[in-house]
C-alpha positions as CSV (number, residue, x, y, z in Angstrom):
1,M,0.1,-0.1,0.0
2,L,0.9,3.6,-0.8
3,P,1.7,6.0,2.1
4,R,-1.2,8.2,2.8
5,A,0.5,11.4,1.8
6,A,1.4,10.0,-1.6
7,A,-2.3,8.9,-2.1
8,F,-3.6,12.6,-1.5
9,S,-1.0,13.9,-4.1
10,I,-2.0,11.3,-6.7
11,L,-5.8,12.2,-6.1
12,A,-5.2,16.1,-6.4
13,L,-3.2,15.6,-9.7
14,A,-6.1,13.6,-11.1
15,A,-8.6,16.2,-9.9
16,A,-6.6,18.8,-11.7
17,V,-6.4,17.0,-15.0
18,L,-10.1,16.1,-14.9
19,A,-11.0,19.9,-14.2
20,G,-8.6,21.0,-17.3
21,C,-10.4,18.2,-19.4
22,S,-13.9,19.6,-18.1
23,D,-12.9,23.3,-19.3
24,G,-12.2,21.9,-22.9
25,R,-8.5,22.7,-22.7
26,S,-5.7,20.3,-23.0
27,A,-3.4,20.5,-20.0
28,T,-0.3,19.9,-22.2
29,A,-1.2,22.5,-25.2
30,P,1.2,25.5,-25.4
31,A,-0.5,29.1,-25.4
32,V,0.0,31.0,-29.0
33,A,1.5,34.5,-28.8
34,R,-0.5,37.2,-30.5
35,P,1.6,39.8,-32.6
36,T,2.0,43.2,-30.9
37,A,-0.2,46.0,-31.8
38,V,1.6,49.1,-32.7
39,G,0.6,52.4,-34.3
40,V,1.9,53.4,-37.5
41,V,1.5,56.5,-40.2
42,E,1.7,56.0,-43.8
43,L,3.9,58.5,-45.2
44,R,2.5,60.6,-48.0
45,S,4.3,63.5,-49.8
46,E,2.9,67.2,-49.3
47,P,3.7,70.6,-50.1
48,V,6.0,72.3,-47.3
49,T,7.3,75.8,-47.2
50,L,10.4,76.2,-44.8
51,T,10.7,79.1,-42.7
52,T,13.5,80.6,-40.7
53,E,12.6,82.4,-37.7
54,L,14.8,85.6,-36.8
55,S,14.4,87.8,-33.8
56,G,14.3,91.6,-34.0
57,R,12.7,94.8,-32.6
58,T,10.2,97.2,-34.3
59,S,11.3,100.8,-35.0
60,A,9.5,103.9,-36.3
61,P,10.5,104.8,-39.9
62,L,10.3,108.5,-39.1
63,V,10.8,110.2,-35.8
64,A,10.3,114.0,-35.1
65,E,11.3,115.5,-31.9
66,I,9.2,118.7,-31.3
67,R,11.4,121.7,-30.3
68,P,10.6,125.2,-30.2
69,Q,12.5,127.6,-32.5
70,V,11.5,130.8,-30.7
71,G,11.3,131.5,-27.0
72,G,8.5,132.5,-24.9
73,I,5.4,131.2,-22.6
74,V,3.5,128.2,-23.7
75,K,0.1,129.4,-24.3
76,S,-1.7,126.4,-25.3
77,R,-1.5,122.6,-26.0
78,S,-3.7,121.4,-28.6
79,F,-3.2,117.6,-28.9
80,T,-4.1,114.5,-26.7
81,E,-1.1,112.6,-25.7
82,G,-1.0,109.1,-27.5
83,Q,-3.3,109.9,-30.4
84,R,-2.6,110.2,-34.0
85,V,-1.8,113.8,-35.6
86,R,-1.7,115.0,-39.1
87,A,1.4,116.5,-40.7
88,G,1.2,120.1,-40.2
89,Q,-1.1,119.9,-37.3
90,V,-0.6,122.6,-34.6
91,L,0.6,121.1,-31.3
92,Y,1.6,123.9,-29.1
93,R,1.2,127.7,-29.2
94,I,3.7,130.2,-27.8
95,D,2.5,133.6,-26.6
96,P,2.8,135.7,-29.8
97,A,2.4,139.2,-28.3
98,S,6.2,140.3,-28.6
99,Y,6.4,138.7,-31.9
100,E,3.3,140.5,-33.3
101,A,4.8,143.7,-32.2
102,A,8.2,142.9,-33.8
103,Y,6.3,142.1,-36.9
104,A,4.5,145.3,-37.0
105,S,7.7,147.4,-36.4
106,A,9.3,145.7,-39.4
107,Q,6.3,146.5,-41.6
108,A,6.6,150.2,-40.6
109,A,10.4,150.2,-41.3
110,V,9.6,148.7,-44.8
111,A,7.0,151.4,-45.3
112,K,9.6,154.1,-44.4
113,A,12.3,152.5,-46.6
114,E,9.8,152.5,-49.6
115,A,9.0,156.2,-49.0
116,T,12.9,156.9,-48.8
117,V,13.5,155.1,-52.1
118,E,10.6,157.0,-53.8
119,S,12.1,160.4,-52.7
120,A,15.6,159.5,-53.8
121,R,14.3,158.2,-57.0
122,L,12.5,161.3,-57.8
123,T,15.7,163.4,-56.8
124,A,17.7,161.5,-58.9
125,Q,15.3,161.9,-61.8
126,R,15.4,165.6,-61.4
127,R,19.2,165.9,-61.3
128,A,19.4,163.9,-64.2
129,E,17.4,166.4,-66.3
130,L,19.3,169.3,-64.9
131,V,22.5,168.0,-65.6
132,K,21.6,168.0,-69.3
133,I,21.1,171.7,-69.3
134,E,24.2,172.1,-67.2
135,A,22.2,173.5,-64.5
136,I,24.2,171.4,-61.8
137,S,27.4,169.6,-61.8
138,Q,27.8,165.9,-63.1
139,Q,28.9,165.2,-59.4
140,D,25.6,166.3,-57.9
141,S,23.6,163.9,-60.4
142,Q,25.9,161.0,-59.7
143,D,25.4,161.7,-55.8
144,A,21.7,161.7,-56.3
145,Q,21.9,158.4,-58.1
146,A,24.1,156.9,-55.4
147,A,21.6,158.0,-52.6
148,Q,18.6,156.1,-54.5
149,K,20.6,152.8,-54.7
150,Q,21.4,153.2,-51.0
151,A,17.7,153.7,-50.3
152,E,16.8,150.6,-52.5
153,A,19.2,148.6,-50.4
154,E,17.9,149.7,-47.1
155,L,14.4,148.7,-48.4
156,A,15.7,145.5,-49.2
157,A,17.3,145.1,-45.7
158,A,13.9,146.1,-44.2
159,R,12.1,143.6,-46.2
160,A,14.3,140.9,-45.0
161,A,13.8,141.9,-41.4
162,L,10.1,141.9,-42.1
163,R,10.5,138.5,-43.3
164,S,12.4,137.4,-40.4
165,A,9.7,138.8,-38.1
166,Q,7.0,136.9,-40.0
167,I,8.9,133.8,-39.6
168,D,9.3,134.2,-35.8
169,L,5.6,135.0,-35.4
170,A,4.7,131.9,-37.4
171,R,7.1,129.9,-35.3
172,T,5.0,130.6,-32.3
173,S,2.5,127.9,-33.7
174,I,4.6,124.8,-33.2
175,A,3.3,122.0,-35.9
176,S,4.2,118.4,-36.4
177,P,6.2,118.0,-39.5
178,I,5.2,114.4,-40.0
179,A,1.9,112.3,-39.3
180,G,2.1,109.8,-36.8
181,V,1.4,109.1,-33.0
182,V,2.2,111.7,-30.5
183,D,4.2,111.0,-27.3
184,V,3.7,112.5,-23.9
185,S,4.3,116.1,-23.5
186,T,7.1,117.2,-21.1
187,V,5.6,120.8,-20.8
188,T,2.3,122.3,-19.9
189,P,0.5,125.6,-20.7
190,G,2.3,128.4,-18.8
191,A,5.9,126.7,-19.1
192,L,8.9,128.9,-20.4
193,V,10.6,127.6,-23.5
194,T,13.6,128.6,-25.3
195,A,14.8,128.3,-29.0
196,A,18.2,126.7,-27.6
197,Q,16.7,124.2,-25.2
198,T,18.0,120.4,-25.4
199,T,14.6,118.9,-23.9
200,A,12.1,118.2,-26.8
201,L,8.5,119.2,-26.0
202,T,7.3,115.9,-27.2
203,T,8.0,113.3,-30.0
204,V,5.9,112.3,-32.9
205,R,6.5,108.8,-34.5
206,Q,5.4,107.4,-37.6
207,I,4.2,103.8,-37.0
208,D,2.1,103.0,-40.1
209,P,4.1,101.2,-41.8
210,I,6.4,100.1,-39.3
211,Q,9.8,98.8,-39.6
212,V,11.3,95.6,-37.9
213,D,15.2,95.5,-37.5
214,I,16.7,92.0,-37.5
215,T,20.3,91.7,-36.7
216,Q,21.9,88.3,-37.7
217,S,25.6,87.3,-38.1
218,S,27.0,87.5,-41.4
219,A,27.1,83.6,-41.6
220,E,23.6,83.1,-40.9
221,V,22.9,85.9,-43.6
222,L,25.0,84.0,-46.0
223,R,23.2,80.8,-45.2
224,L,19.8,82.6,-45.6
225,K,20.4,84.0,-49.0
226,R,21.7,80.4,-50.1
227,E,18.5,78.6,-49.0
228,M,16.3,81.2,-50.6
229,A,18.6,80.8,-53.8
230,E,18.4,76.9,-53.7
231,G,14.8,76.9,-52.7
232,K,13.7,78.9,-55.6
233,L,11.0,80.4,-53.6
234,Q,8.6,82.8,-55.3
235,G,8.9,86.1,-54.0
236,A,12.4,85.5,-52.4
237,G,15.0,87.9,-52.2
238,S,14.6,91.8,-51.4
239,E,10.7,91.6,-51.5
240,A,10.3,88.2,-49.8
241,P,7.0,87.9,-47.8
242,V,7.8,88.0,-43.9
243,A,5.4,86.8,-41.3
244,L,5.6,88.1,-37.8
245,I,5.3,86.5,-34.2
246,L,4.3,88.8,-31.4
247,E,5.5,88.8,-27.9
248,D,2.7,86.9,-26.5
249,G,3.2,84.0,-29.2
250,S,0.3,85.3,-31.5
251,T,0.6,85.7,-35.1
252,Y,0.4,89.3,-36.6
253,A,-2.5,89.6,-39.1
254,H,-0.7,91.5,-41.8
255,A,2.4,90.2,-43.7
256,G,5.2,92.3,-44.5
257,K,8.3,92.2,-46.8
258,L,11.9,92.0,-46.4
259,S,12.9,95.8,-47.8
260,V,16.5,96.3,-46.9
261,A,19.6,94.0,-46.3
262,G,22.6,95.3,-44.8
263,V,25.3,96.3,-47.1
264,S,28.1,96.1,-44.7
265,V,29.1,93.9,-41.8
266,N,29.9,95.3,-38.3
267,A,33.7,94.7,-38.0
268,G,33.5,94.7,-34.1
269,T,30.4,92.3,-33.9
270,G,30.2,90.6,-37.3
271,M,26.6,91.2,-37.6
272,V,24.5,92.5,-40.5
273,T,21.2,94.2,-40.1
274,L,18.1,93.1,-42.1
275,R,15.0,95.4,-42.1
276,A,11.2,94.3,-42.9
277,V,8.4,96.5,-43.4
278,F,4.8,95.9,-41.9
279,P,1.4,97.6,-42.3
280,N,0.2,98.8,-39.0
281,P,-3.3,100.4,-39.6
282,D,-4.5,99.4,-36.2
283,G,-1.5,100.7,-34.3
284,L,-1.0,97.3,-32.7
285,L,2.8,97.5,-33.1
286,L,4.7,100.0,-31.1
287,P,8.2,100.9,-31.6
288,G,10.7,99.1,-29.4
289,M,8.6,95.8,-29.2
290,Y,10.4,92.5,-29.3
291,V,9.0,90.2,-32.1
292,R,10.1,87.2,-34.3
293,A,9.9,87.4,-38.0
294,Q,9.5,84.2,-39.9
295,L,11.2,84.3,-43.7
296,P,10.3,81.7,-46.1
297,T,13.5,80.1,-47.4
298,A,12.4,77.2,-49.6
299,R,9.3,75.2,-50.9
300,S,9.0,71.6,-51.4
301,D,6.1,70.2,-53.3
302,A,6.6,66.7,-52.4
303,A,8.1,66.6,-48.9
304,L,8.0,63.8,-46.4
305,L,7.5,64.6,-42.9
306,V,7.7,61.8,-40.2
307,P,6.6,62.5,-36.4
308,Q,9.3,63.3,-34.1
309,Q,8.3,60.4,-31.6
310,A,9.2,57.8,-34.4
311,V,12.8,58.9,-34.7
312,S,15.3,57.5,-32.4
313,R,19.1,57.4,-32.4
314,N,21.0,54.1,-32.9
315,A,24.3,53.2,-31.4
316,A,26.3,55.0,-34.0
317,G,24.1,58.3,-33.4
318,Q,22.4,58.0,-36.6
319,A,18.6,58.9,-36.9
320,S,16.4,55.8,-37.5
321,V,12.9,54.6,-37.5
322,L,11.1,51.4,-37.5
323,V,8.9,50.7,-40.6
324,V,6.2,47.8,-41.2
325,D,6.5,46.2,-44.6
326,A,3.5,44.7,-46.6
327,N,3.9,41.3,-44.5
328,D,3.6,43.3,-41.1
329,K,7.3,42.6,-40.4
330,V,9.3,45.3,-38.7
331,H,12.6,46.8,-40.2
332,S,14.9,49.2,-39.0
333,R,15.8,52.0,-41.2
334,V,18.6,54.8,-41.1
335,I,17.2,58.3,-42.2
336,V,18.5,61.6,-42.8
337,A,16.4,64.2,-41.0
338,E,18.0,67.7,-40.4
339,R,15.3,70.0,-40.0
340,A,12.1,70.2,-37.6
341,V,8.8,71.2,-39.1
342,G,6.5,71.8,-36.4
343,N,6.2,68.4,-34.4
344,R,7.5,66.4,-37.2
345,W,11.0,65.7,-39.1
346,L,11.4,66.7,-42.8
347,V,13.2,63.5,-44.2
348,N,15.9,64.3,-46.7
349,S,16.6,60.4,-47.3
350,G,15.9,57.0,-46.2
351,L,12.2,56.7,-46.5
352,V,9.7,56.9,-49.6
353,A,6.0,57.7,-49.7
354,G,3.8,54.9,-48.7
355,E,5.7,53.3,-46.4
356,R,4.4,52.8,-42.9
357,V,6.5,54.1,-39.8
358,I,5.9,52.9,-36.3
359,V,4.9,56.1,-34.0
360,E,3.3,54.2,-31.1
361,G,4.6,50.9,-29.4
362,S,8.0,51.2,-30.9
363,Q,9.6,50.1,-27.4
364,K,7.8,46.7,-27.5
365,V,9.2,45.6,-30.7
366,K,12.3,45.2,-32.6
367,A,13.7,44.8,-36.1
368,G,12.3,41.0,-37.4
369,D,9.3,40.9,-35.2
370,T,5.8,40.5,-36.8
371,V,3.4,43.2,-35.4
372,Q,-0.2,44.2,-35.9
373,A,-0.3,47.6,-37.6
374,Q,-3.0,50.0,-36.6
375,P,-3.1,53.1,-38.7
376,I,-2.9,56.5,-36.8
377,A,-4.0,59.9,-38.4
378,A,-0.9,61.8,-39.1
379,A,-2.5,65.0,-37.8
380,W,-3.0,63.2,-34.2
381,A,0.4,61.5,-34.1
382,G,2.2,62.4,-30.8
383,A,-0.7,64.7,-29.7
384,P,-3.4,63.9,-27.3
385,K,-6.2,61.8,-29.2
386,P,-9.5,63.7,-29.4
387,A,-12.9,62.2,-28.1
388,A,-14.2,61.7,-31.6
389,T,-12.4,61.5,-34.8
390,P,-12.8,65.0,-36.5
391,A,-14.5,65.3,-39.6
392,V,-11.8,67.7,-41.0
393,T,-8.1,67.1,-40.4
394,P,-6.6,70.1,-38.7
395,K,-4.3,72.3,-40.7
396,T,-0.7,71.9,-39.6
397,T,1.0,75.1,-39.2
398,V,4.9,74.9,-40.9
399,A,7.6,76.6,-39.1
400,L,11.2,76.0,-39.3
401,T,13.2,77.6,-36.2
402,T,16.8,78.0,-36.2
403,R,18.6,79.5,-33.3
């Protein structure tokens, strides 16, 4: 007879076998491994415009510092600070009383000089007649003619003085030489100003259009020009269209154009200044603002873009991706991708349109494995998936950033 413990073990083993048989499974049948599910994106060629992002600051094309050209007491100020003013609009008025008196005095001096000229002219005329009958000497006639010319010279001087007085009187009304936005005023009515003062009364700046000055190294400018030339982008060059990114990250509504490229390199810094011009009808851009300008450098009508999370580095430091062939087998592929376009890489070589690239689950598989490929919309690759599939694929904004 078997020991009691051994008998119990045999009975337990038999019960387990009978339980497995009752479930319809063979106790010795091995489990079949299912292929790992991975998310893939099928690459498709698409048109892409590459841009270079450059930092800069806005500046006013025209700036006029308003200073008095005559001295006196400020009688009135006829503008609202921060508002637009027209060219020729009067901003300040200086008390004109003393200048009106000087103008009236100059007018009287002109009238007196005109009377003197008329008297000298008649005297010279009479003596010219008398000298013909030898009633007076030739010397007297010549003296009369000289006196007439002297009177005419004094009249010219009096008229010049009158013109100067008229100019000084007109300068008591201080007008803006340009159209733009007027700054805060440094004086109020009642203040004494002088013609030689160094402090401006206010400043008027033209802000529509407005300039964006971009300072870049000469090496970066050479690369930018080369990319524009190689990309054969329509409108590239001195009239290249430029987009503007504001300080808060929003895109400026109006497009500008690159108007001036620096013609010299700063010997001390090695920098070149580029200048773009933007319309500013709403006055949103103010001089001195920090902005980022996006310049298109090239355009490709058949670019391949692969999501960034699909790209990794192999042991040799090369960029690589995992692709799935028609038989759902995984292959490792070395690619060349030097530029980021949004949240994707622009593929220069190594992939072709139509290939399926693994973007989700690549850590679970390796080259040679057989997988279950599940397509993922390219627009949602790497981003949180929406609750429902949208009817329209969101438009992807393309921007290449270089630092």
